[in-house]
DRENBAZA-599206 format. One record per residue (C-alpha): x, y, z; residue number from 1; residue in three letters; chain. Coordinates in pm, 1 decimal, always signed. Example, Ala and Ser with C-alpha at 12.3 -4.5 7.8 and 13.67 -1.06 7.14 Angstrom:
<balos>
BALO        u        v        w resi resn chain
BALO  +1230.0   -450.0   +780.0    1  ALA     A
BALO  +1367.0   -106.0   +714.0    2  SER     A
</balos>
This chain:
<balos>
BALO        u        v        w resi resn chain
BALO +11717.3  +3628.2 +13405.0    1  MET     A
BALO +11830.2  +3509.8 +13089.4    2  ARG     A
BALO +11951.7  +3729.9 +12819.2    3  LYS     A
BALO +11694.6  +3559.6 +12543.2    4  PRO     A
BALO +11444.7  +3639.8 +12834.8    5  GLU     A
BALO +11552.0  +4021.7 +12893.5    6  ARG     A
BALO +11511.5  +4054.3 +12512.5    7  SER     A
BALO +11193.9  +3929.1 +12510.2    8  THR     A
BALO +11032.9  +4131.1 +12780.7    9  ILE     A
BALO +11206.5  +4430.6 +12667.3   10  ALA     A
BALO +11088.5  +4442.4 +12293.3   11  ALA     A
BALO +10728.8  +4368.4 +12485.7   12  ALA     A
BALO +10757.0  +4685.3 +12692.7   13  LEU     A
BALO +10858.5  +4829.2 +12400.9   14  GLY     A
BALO +10523.9  +4726.1 +12165.6   15  VAL     A
BALO +10313.8  +4802.4 +12454.9   16  PHE     A
BALO +10426.2  +5154.3 +12457.9   17  ALA     A
BALO +10425.2  +5244.2 +12073.1   18  VAL     A
BALO +10064.5  +5096.3 +12134.0   19  ALA     A
BALO  +9994.8  +5328.1 +12381.5   20  VAL     A
BALO +10108.4  +5610.6 +12173.2   21  ALA     A
BALO  +9911.8  +5531.1 +11869.1   22  VAL     A
BALO  +9630.7  +5439.6 +12094.0   23  PHE     A
BALO  +9641.5  +5804.8 +12239.6   24  GLY     A
BALO  +9660.1  +5955.0 +11908.6   25  ALA     A
BALO  +9350.4  +5778.5 +11792.4   26  LEU     A
BALO  +9145.3  +5829.2 +12079.7   27  PHE     A
BALO  +9297.8  +6209.3 +12205.1   28  PRO     A
BALO  +9005.9  +6188.7 +12486.6   29  ASP     A
BALO  +9105.7  +5892.1 +12633.0   30  SER     A
BALO  +9367.0  +5895.1 +12903.7   31  VAL     A
BALO  +9633.7  +5753.8 +12692.1   32  ALA     A
BALO  +9535.8  +6040.4 +12488.9   33  GLY     A
BALO  +9619.7  +6248.7 +12769.0   34  GLU     A
BALO  +9936.7  +6124.0 +12777.4   35  LEU     A
BALO +10010.9  +6180.4 +12486.5   36  VAL     A
BALO  +9869.1  +6537.2 +12459.0   37  ASP     A
BALO +10126.1  +6628.5 +12726.0   38  ILE     A
BALO +10428.9  +6415.1 +12591.5   39  ALA     A
BALO +10407.0  +6609.9 +12269.7   40  SER     A
BALO +10411.4  +6999.5 +12445.5   41  ARG     A
BALO +10712.5  +7165.9 +12356.4   42  PRO     A
BALO +10740.3  +7256.7 +12748.9   43  ILE     A
BALO +10804.4  +6881.3 +12807.5   44  MET     A
BALO +11100.9  +6885.6 +12597.3   45  ALA     A
BALO +11251.0  +7170.0 +12698.9   46  GLU     A
BALO +11171.2  +7063.4 +13109.8   47  ILE     A
BALO +11323.4  +6752.3 +12992.5   48  ALA     A
BALO +11638.1  +6877.9 +12822.9   49  LEU     A
BALO +11734.7  +7113.8 +13141.8   50  ARG     A
BALO +11671.7  +6817.2 +13366.4   51  LEU     A
BALO +11887.4  +6601.9 +13154.3   52  ALA     A
BALO +12195.5  +6833.1 +13189.6   53  VAL     A
BALO +12336.0  +6772.0 +13523.9   54  PRO     A
BALO +12256.6  +6367.4 +13506.8   55  ILE     A
BALO +12458.6  +6375.1 +13153.2   56  THR     A
BALO +12742.0  +6613.5 +13268.9   57  LEU     A
BALO +12787.3  +6396.9 +13550.5   58  ALA     A
BALO +12793.4  +6057.7 +13350.0   59  ALA     A
BALO +13009.6  +6176.7 +13103.9   60  LEU     A
BALO +13270.4  +6277.4 +13429.0   61  GLY     A
BALO +13209.2  +5947.2 +13539.9   62  GLY     A
BALO +13271.1  +5757.4 +13242.6   63  ILE     A
BALO +13659.8  +5926.1 +13229.9   64  PHE     A
BALO +13686.8  +5799.5 +13572.6   65  ALA     A
BALO +13603.4  +5477.5 +13566.4   66  GLU     A
BALO +13700.1  +5377.8 +13225.6   67  LYS     A
BALO +14079.4  +5498.2 +13351.8   68  SER     A
BALO +14034.9  +5222.8 +13649.0   69  GLY     A
BALO +13914.9  +5451.3 +13921.8   70  VAL     A
BALO +13484.8  +5410.8 +14037.7   71  ILE     A
BALO +13425.8  +5800.0 +14111.2   72  ASN     A
BALO +13077.7  +5723.2 +14278.1   73  ILE     A
BALO +13116.2  +6078.8 +14477.8   74  GLY     A
BALO +12989.2  +6247.8 +14174.6   75  LEU     A
BALO +12640.0  +6336.9 +14359.6   76  GLU     A
BALO +12891.1  +6539.8 +14605.2   77  GLY     A
BALO +13084.6  +6730.5 +14340.8   78  LEU     A
BALO +12750.6  +6813.9 +14182.7   79  LEU     A
BALO +12651.2  +6935.8 +14547.7   80  ILE     A
BALO +12946.8  +7150.4 +14593.9   81  ILE     A
BALO +12942.7  +7347.0 +14256.3   82  SER     A
BALO +12574.6  +7373.5 +14267.5   83  SER     A
BALO +12642.9  +7574.4 +14600.0   84  PHE     A
BALO +12966.2  +7721.4 +14504.2   85  THR     A
BALO +12862.2  +7859.0 +14192.8   86  ALA     A
BALO +12540.5  +8064.2 +14355.3   87  VAL     A
BALO +12744.8  +8169.4 +14661.9   88  LEU     A
BALO +13003.1  +8363.3 +14420.1   89  VAL     A
BALO +12741.5  +8465.2 +14199.7   90  ALA     A
BALO +12535.5  +8618.1 +14493.4   91  TRP     A
BALO +12835.1  +8810.4 +14645.6   92  GLY     A
BALO +12954.3  +8972.3 +14282.4   93  LEU     A
BALO +12529.7  +9094.3 +14243.9   94  GLY     A
BALO +12363.8  +8783.8 +14120.8   95  GLY     A
BALO +12229.2  +8934.5 +13833.7   96  SER     A
BALO +12464.8  +9056.8 +13553.9   97  SER     A
BALO +12587.2  +8790.9 +13335.5   98  GLY     A
BALO +12970.5  +8859.4 +13432.2   99  THR     A
BALO +12842.9  +8742.6 +13787.0  100  ALA     A
BALO +12684.2  +8432.7 +13650.9  101  LEU     A
BALO +12948.2  +8304.0 +13480.3  102  TRP     A
BALO +13195.4  +8377.1 +13704.3  103  THR     A
BALO +12985.7  +8168.3 +13939.0  104  GLY     A
BALO +12986.4  +7909.2 +13730.1  105  PHE     A
BALO +13346.5  +7934.6 +13637.3  106  GLY     A
BALO +13432.7  +7920.6 +14012.5  107  VAL     A
BALO +13176.2  +7642.7 +14047.5  108  GLY     A
BALO +13359.7  +7462.3 +13824.3  109  VAL     A
BALO +13624.8  +7486.8 +13993.7  110  LEU     A
BALO +13552.6  +7368.8 +14338.9  111  ALA     A
BALO +13407.3  +7024.9 +14166.8  112  SER     A
BALO +13783.0  +6983.5 +14019.3  113  VAL     A
BALO +13954.1  +7113.4 +14353.8  114  LEU     A
BALO +13728.8  +6824.9 +14536.0  115  LEU     A
BALO +13802.8  +6574.7 +14314.5  116  ALA     A
BALO +14143.9  +6634.9 +14250.7  117  GLY     A
BALO +14126.4  +6559.4 +14663.2  118  LEU     A
BALO +13964.1  +6220.3 +14623.0  119  PHE     A
BALO +14179.5  +6120.0 +14325.9  120  ALA     A
BALO +14510.1  +6198.3 +14561.5  121  VAL     A
BALO +14357.8  +5980.8 +14822.2  122  VAL     A
BALO +14284.0  +5692.0 +14602.4  123  CYS     A
BALO +14559.1  +5692.7 +14368.1  124  ILE     A
BALO +14857.8  +5782.5 +14600.3  125  GLU     A
BALO +14756.1  +5649.2 +14942.2  126  TYR     A
BALO +14550.3  +5372.5 +14781.4  127  GLU     A
BALO +14222.0  +5409.0 +14958.3  128  ALA     A
BALO +13901.3  +5226.8 +14904.4  129  ASP     A
BALO +13783.0  +5410.1 +14598.0  130  GLN     A
BALO +13387.5  +5345.7 +14711.6  131  ILE     A
BALO +13436.3  +5468.4 +15093.3  132  ILE     A
BALO +13625.1  +5770.0 +14946.8  133  ALA     A
BALO +13351.7  +5879.9 +14683.8  134  GLY     A
BALO +13102.0  +5784.6 +14947.0  135  LEU     A
BALO +13311.8  +6066.1 +15186.9  136  ALA     A
BALO +13317.2  +6336.9 +14914.3  137  VAL     A
BALO +12944.1  +6270.0 +14914.7  138  TRP     A
BALO +12899.6  +6307.3 +15295.5  139  LEU     A
BALO +13132.4  +6623.7 +15322.7  140  VAL     A
BALO +12943.3  +6795.1 +15016.0  141  ALA     A
BALO +12606.3  +6693.8 +15181.1  142  LEU     A
BALO +12756.9  +6840.8 +15503.7  143  GLY     A
BALO +12959.7  +7131.7 +15419.0  144  LEU     A
BALO +12678.6  +7289.9 +15141.1  145  ALA     A
BALO +12397.9  +7334.7 +15363.8  146  PRO     A
BALO +12670.0  +7435.1 +15657.6  147  PHE     A
BALO +12797.1  +7710.3 +15476.5  148  ALA     A
BALO +12500.0  +7821.1 +15342.0  149  SER     A
BALO +12341.3  +7876.4 +15689.8  150  SER     A
BALO +12634.3  +8067.4 +15774.9  151  VAL     A
BALO +12617.9  +8277.9 +15532.9  152  VAL     A
BALO +12237.9  +8333.4 +15434.8  153  PHE     A
BALO +12133.3  +8214.9 +15760.5  154  GLY     A
BALO +11938.9  +7902.7 +15607.7  155  ASN     A
BALO +12025.3  +7627.0 +15424.4  156  LYS     A
BALO +11860.1  +7733.1 +15130.9  157  ASN     A
BALO +12074.1  +8067.7 +14967.9  158  THR     A
BALO +11923.9  +8372.2 +14826.5  159  ALA     A
BALO +11710.0  +8350.6 +14481.3  160  SER     A
BALO +12006.0  +8499.2 +14207.8  161  ILE     A
BALO +11905.7  +8541.9 +13825.5  162  SER     A
BALO +11968.7  +8234.9 +13570.5  163  ARG     A
BALO +12095.2  +8200.5 +13249.7  164  PHE     A
BALO +11896.6  +8349.2 +12977.6  165  SER     A
BALO +11802.9  +8174.5 +12680.2  166  GLU     A
BALO +11988.1  +8142.7 +12383.8  167  TRP     A
BALO +11855.0  +8223.8 +12027.8  168  THR     A
BALO +11973.4  +8079.9 +11710.5  169  VAL     A
BALO +11955.6  +8368.7 +11502.7  170  PRO     A
BALO +11738.6  +8367.5 +11110.9  171  VAL     A
BALO +11669.3  +8008.6 +11158.3  172  LEU     A
BALO +11480.4  +7995.1 +11532.5  173  HIS     A
BALO +11221.1  +8248.7 +11298.7  174  ASP     A
BALO +11286.0  +8050.9 +10996.1  175  ALA     A
BALO +11170.3  +7682.1 +11165.7  176  PHE     A
BALO +10856.4  +7862.8 +11384.0  177  VAL     A
BALO +10692.8  +8033.3 +11124.5  178  ASN     A
BALO +10743.9  +7732.3 +10866.7  179  SER     A
BALO +10394.3  +7609.6 +10937.8  180  GLY     A
BALO +10524.2  +7286.4 +10945.8  181  VAL     A
BALO +10484.6  +7133.5 +11279.9  182  PRO     A
BALO +10771.0  +6915.3 +11305.2  183  VAL     A
BALO +10982.8  +7254.6 +11220.5  184  LEU     A
BALO +10788.0  +7440.5 +11463.9  185  GLU     A
BALO +10840.4  +7190.9 +11754.1  186  TYR     A
BALO +11213.1  +7152.3 +11686.7  187  VAL     A
BALO +11269.8  +7579.5 +11607.2  188  GLY     A
BALO +11105.0  +7575.6 +12011.4  189  GLN     A
BALO +11267.7  +7309.2 +12122.4  190  VAL     A
BALO +11635.2  +7319.3 +12004.2  191  LEU     A
BALO +11704.8  +7679.3 +11844.2  192  LEU     A
BALO +11579.6  +7859.0 +12121.4  193  ARG     A
BALO +11711.9  +7707.1 +12471.2  194  ALA     A
BALO +11933.2  +7803.2 +12800.8  195  ASN     A
BALO +12289.8  +7795.9 +12673.1  196  PRO     A
BALO +12317.7  +7503.2 +12970.8  197  ILE     A
BALO +12177.2  +7296.3 +12729.2  198  VAL     A
BALO +12362.6  +7389.6 +12414.1  199  TYR     A
BALO +12642.0  +7301.2 +12663.8  200  LEU     A
BALO +12558.3  +6978.5 +12749.7  201  MET     A
BALO +12530.0  +6900.0 +12330.3  202  PHE     A
BALO +12886.7  +7008.7 +12328.6  203  ALA     A
BALO +13004.9  +6821.8 +12651.0  204  ALA     A
BALO +12840.5  +6498.3 +12522.4  205  VAL     A
BALO +13017.3  +6530.6 +12130.1  206  ALA     A
BALO +13360.2  +6627.7 +12314.8  207  VAL     A
BALO +13361.3  +6354.5 +12535.3  208  SER     A
BALO +13262.2  +6105.4 +12238.4  209  TRP     A
BALO +13514.6  +6200.6 +12023.1  210  TYR     A
BALO +13810.3  +6236.6 +12276.6  211  VAL     A
BALO +13739.2  +5890.7 +12376.5  212  LEU     A
BALO +13697.2  +5728.6 +12032.9  213  ASN     A
BALO +13946.9  +5938.0 +11836.7  214  HIS     A
BALO +14206.8  +6104.2 +12048.2  215  THR     A
BALO +14568.1  +5937.6 +12208.9  216  ALA     A
BALO +14418.6  +6024.3 +12571.2  217  PHE     A
BALO +14124.3  +5851.4 +12473.8  218  GLY     A
BALO +14321.9  +5511.8 +12433.1  219  ARG     A
BALO +14522.0  +5574.7 +12730.0  220  TRP     A
BALO +14228.9  +5590.2 +12943.0  221  VAL     A
BALO +14101.6  +5266.9 +12788.1  222  GLU     A
BALO +14382.1  +5101.8 +12829.1  223  ALA     A
BALO +14440.5  +5240.2 +13223.6  224  SER     A
BALO +14138.0  +5088.6 +13285.3  225  GLY     A
BALO +14154.3  +4746.8 +13115.5  226  GLU     A
BALO +14543.6  +4653.4 +13121.6  227  ASN     A
BALO +14726.7  +4956.4 +13282.0  228  PRO     A
BALO +15064.4  +4708.6 +13288.3  229  ASP     A
BALO +15009.9  +4732.3 +12873.9  230  ALA     A
BALO +15024.9  +5102.3 +12955.3  231  LEU     A
BALO +15284.9  +5117.9 +13160.8  232  ASP     A
BALO +15506.7  +4942.3 +12950.1  233  THR     A
BALO +15447.2  +5163.8 +12611.2  234  ALA     A
BALO +15596.0  +5437.2 +12829.9  235  GLY     A
BALO +15329.0  +5634.6 +12928.4  236  VAL     A
BALO +15232.5  +5708.4 +13308.7  237  ASN     A
BALO +14922.0  +5517.6 +13441.7  238  VAL     A
BALO +14911.0  +5755.2 +13734.6  239  HIS     A
BALO +14906.6  +6079.0 +13533.1  240  ARG     A
BALO +14632.2  +5909.4 +13328.7  241  VAL     A
BALO +14408.4  +5888.7 +13615.2  242  ARG     A
BALO +14444.5  +6217.3 +13786.7  243  TYR     A
BALO +14419.8  +6318.1 +13455.5  244  ALA     A
BALO +14052.8  +6148.9 +13372.0  245  SER     A
BALO +13940.5  +6199.1 +13724.2  246  VAL     A
BALO +14008.9  +6568.1 +13691.8  247  LEU     A
BALO +13784.9  +6617.3 +13376.4  248  VAL     A
BALO +13541.4  +6376.4 +13584.3  249  SER     A
BALO +13515.7  +6687.2 +13836.0  250  GLY     A
BALO +13493.6  +6894.9 +13548.4  251  LEU     A
BALO +13216.6  +6754.3 +13380.0  252  LEU     A
BALO +13013.2  +6705.9 +13733.5  253  ALA     A
BALO +13090.0  +7082.1 +13826.1  254  GLY     A
BALO +12955.1  +7210.3 +13512.2  255  MET     A
BALO +12594.8  +7011.7 +13599.4  256  GLY     A
BALO +12597.7  +7101.4 +13930.9  257  GLY     A
BALO +12649.9  +7507.1 +13858.5  258  ALA     A
BALO +12449.4  +7484.4 +13546.9  259  ALA     A
BALO +12131.3  +7297.4 +13763.1  260  LEU     A
BALO +12212.9  +7586.0 +14047.2  261  SER     A
BALO +12218.5  +7921.2 +13796.9  262  ILE     A
BALO +12124.0  +7778.2 +13495.6  263  GLY     A
BALO +11783.5  +7613.4 +13599.1  264  HIS     A
BALO +11698.6  +7672.1 +13951.4  265  VAL     A
BALO +11858.2  +8018.5 +14067.5  266  GLY     A
BALO +11926.3  +7895.2 +14386.3  267  SER     A
BALO +12078.2  +7631.4 +14555.2  268  PHE     A
BALO +11815.6  +7421.5 +14830.0  269  VAL     A
BALO +12037.7  +7280.7 +15095.0  270  GLY     A
BALO +11705.0  +7127.4 +15255.6  271  ASN     A
BALO +11708.5  +6716.3 +15332.9  272  GLY     A
BALO +11933.3  +6571.1 +15013.8  273  THR     A
BALO +11963.4  +6911.8 +14857.5  274  THR     A
BALO +11852.1  +6994.9 +14572.1  275  MET     A
BALO +12077.4  +6718.0 +14353.4  276  ILE     A
BALO +11876.1  +6496.7 +14534.6  277  ASP     A
BALO +12036.2  +6177.9 +14363.0  278  GLY     A
BALO +12104.6  +6305.9 +14012.9  279  LYS     A
BALO +12487.0  +6154.4 +14079.5  280  GLY     A
BALO +12358.7  +5820.5 +14155.0  281  PHE     A
BALO +12115.7  +5821.4 +13862.6  282  ILE     A
BALO +12387.8  +5940.0 +13640.9  283  ALA     A
BALO +12619.1  +5608.2 +13745.7  284  ILE     A
BALO +12306.0  +5439.5 +13644.8  285  ALA     A
BALO +12313.1  +5617.0 +13297.5  286  THR     A
BALO +12625.5  +5549.6 +13229.8  287  TYR     A
BALO +12630.2  +5189.2 +13301.8  288  LEU     A
BALO +12286.0  +5197.7 +13117.8  289  PHE     A
BALO +12476.4  +5354.4 +12819.6  290  GLY     A
BALO +12765.9  +5115.6 +12851.2  291  ASN     A
BALO +13036.6  +5384.5 +12888.5  292  TYR     A
BALO +12961.0  +5527.0 +12550.3  293  ASN     A
BALO +12904.1  +5924.5 +12573.3  294  PRO     A
BALO +12598.8  +5894.5 +12315.4  295  LEU     A
BALO +12419.4  +5609.4 +12495.4  296  GLY     A
BALO +12444.8  +5763.7 +12811.6  297  THR     A
BALO +12301.9  +6100.9 +12691.7  298  PHE     A
BALO +12008.8  +5897.5 +12561.4  299  GLY     A
BALO +12019.1  +5707.2 +12894.8  300  ALA     A
BALO +11961.7  +6071.7 +13066.5  301  ALA     A
BALO +11695.1  +6157.2 +12805.0  302  MET     A
BALO +11489.2  +5866.3 +12899.8  303  LEU     A
BALO +11503.5  +5930.9 +13274.1  304  PHE     A
BALO +11479.2  +6326.3 +13256.6  305  SER     A
BALO +11184.9  +6279.0 +12994.8  306  GLY     A
BALO +10958.6  +6064.2 +13244.9  307  LEU     A
BALO +11049.1  +6295.4 +13538.1  308  GLU     A
BALO +10904.8  +6585.7 +13303.8  309  SER     A
BALO +10589.0  +6391.8 +13214.1  310  LEU     A
BALO +10551.3  +6311.7 +13564.0  311  GLN     A
BALO +10554.1  +6631.8 +13631.6  312  ILE     A
BALO +10296.7  +6701.8 +13307.5  313  GLY     A
BALO +10080.4  +6462.9 +13455.3  314  ILE     A
BALO +10046.4  +6667.2 +13774.4  315  GLN     A
BALO  +9984.5  +7022.5 +13641.2  316  GLN     A
BALO  +9770.4  +6912.9 +13305.1  317  PHE     A
BALO  +9558.6  +6594.4 +13397.3  318  THR     A
BALO  +9210.9  +6616.7 +13609.9  319  PRO     A
BALO  +9302.1  +6275.9 +13741.2  320  TYR     A
BALO  +9326.4  +6204.0 +14120.9  321  GLU     A
BALO  +9657.2  +6021.9 +14148.3  322  VAL     A
BALO  +9887.1  +6027.2 +14443.3  323  PRO     A
BALO +10197.5  +6263.3 +14379.9  324  SER     A
BALO +10390.1  +5987.0 +14546.1  325  GLN     A
BALO +10299.5  +5706.5 +14338.6  326  LEU     A
BALO +10355.0  +5990.8 +13983.9  327  ILE     A
BALO +10689.6  +6108.8 +14133.8  328  GLN     A
BALO +10812.9  +5716.7 +14156.6  329  LEU     A
BALO +10778.3  +5666.4 +13760.2  330  ILE     A
BALO +11086.3  +5840.2 +13651.0  331  PRO     A
BALO +11307.5  +5593.6 +13968.8  332  TYR     A
BALO +11067.3  +5281.2 +13837.3  333  ALA     A
BALO +11141.0  +5302.9 +13526.6  334  THR     A
BALO +11503.2  +5338.1 +13567.6  335  VAL     A
BALO +11542.0  +4989.0 +13794.6  336  VAL     A
BALO +11337.5  +4796.3 +13500.1  337  VAL     A
BALO +11535.4  +4939.1 +13262.8  338  VAL     A
BALO +11884.8  +4799.0 +13403.4  339  LEU     A
BALO +11769.2  +4490.0 +13512.4  340  VAL     A
BALO +11636.1  +4471.2 +13158.4  341  LEU     A
BALO +11969.1  +4541.1 +12988.7  342  VAL     A
BALO +12166.9  +4312.2 +13242.3  343  GLY     A
BALO +12510.3  +4337.9 +13374.6  344  ARG     A
BALO +12769.4  +4561.4 +13210.3  345  THR     A
BALO +13114.2  +4468.9 +13220.8  346  ARG     A
BALO +13334.2  +4711.0 +13408.7  347  ILE     A
BALO +13670.5  +4779.9 +13348.9  348  PRO     A
BALO +13886.4  +4537.9 +13411.9  349  GLU     A
BALO +14091.1  +4710.6 +13667.6  350  ALA     A
BALO +13823.3  +4994.1 +13777.9  351  ALA     A
BALO +13866.5  +4996.0 +14146.1  352  GLY     A
BALO +14189.3  +4865.5 +14174.4  353  GLU     A
BALO +14490.7  +5060.4 +14316.6  354  TYR     A
BALO +14812.5  +5000.0 +14046.0  355  TYR     A
BALO +15180.2  +5083.4 +14125.3  356  GLU     A
BALO +15396.4  +5143.7 +13810.6  357  SER     A
BALO +15723.5  +4940.8 +13738.7  358  GLY     A
BALO +15913.6  +5199.2 +13876.6  359  GLU     A
BALO +15799.9  +5177.9 +14223.5  360  ASP     A
BALO +15757.0  +4819.0 +14289.2  361  ARG     A
</balos>
C-alpha cells in the first residue's frame, strides 16, 4: 500500500472515530452513546494508565537497546522474570509492608538487569544471533518463573500480596476534585490520585526522552546503532555503549514487570503465557509505531491500553450480548491496523549486526 493511500485511509478512520464520538454525545441512548459514556468514565482512564505502565516501560527499554544496535526481542522474558521475582521477594518479606513491596520491586528490577546482562554478553561478546538470543531469554523466563512458583508455592500462580497504595498530590487533588469544573474534576480523579507506578511511568518517559535527545550518552546510543565505525573513530567504545544500552533496557523492562505484579495485580500468574500475555511483544510494536521516540511510544502504548480498558468496560457495563472473545480482539486488531497504516519504520542501520572495533580487527 502506497503512503498516500495509507494517509487517506488513516484520515478517513480518524474522521469516522470523531463522527462516532459526536453522534454518541448527541444521542446518549444509542450504541455510540453507550461507548462514549464508558470511555469518558474516570475509572476507564485509570485502568488504561495502569495497563500502559508495563508496555511503556518495556518499550522504552527496547528503544535504548535497538537504537544502540542490539535488537532485544526478549522484553517479554524480562517482564516475566521481574514480575515473578518481585512478588517472590515481597512475599518472603511479609508481602504487606511498604518496605517489603519496594524491596521486592527493586530485586525484581535487578533480576531483569542480570538477565539482560547475560543477553548482552551472548550477543556482544560471542556474536550470537540477536533474534534467537532474545527468543531464548523469553523462553527461559517463560519456563523458569512458573517452575519456580510451583516449587515455592505449589502452584504456577503465586500467593497474593498487597499492592502499592495510591499517592495523592497534596492540596491540588482536593482543589481540582471539588472545583465544580468537570474537566478539572476529571484530571483530579485520574492524575492527581494514582498508583505510584503511573507516576513512575511518566518520569521514565520524560527522562528517556531527555537522555536520548539532549545528552552525550543519547548521541552515542544513536551513533552506535547508525554508524558504529564513526563512533569508534571518535574514541568511544561501541561495545560499552551497547552494554549500557542493553542494561538500561533490562532496568526499564524490569520496572515494568515489577510494577505490573506489585503495583497492579498483587500476585504473579504463571498459567499459559503468564500474566505478561504478550505485553513485551506489544511493547516492540509500540516503539516501532512511535518511531523510537519515547513520547510517540507512550502515545502508542496509551492507544493500546485505552482500547484494552474500553473492551473491559464494554463487557462490564453494556447490556449487549457480544461474544467476549470478539471484544477482546479490539486492541490487538487495532494495533495491526495502525501498524499497516503507519507503514514501515526505518530501523537503525546497524541494528542486529555484530560490531568489531578497530582494535580487535
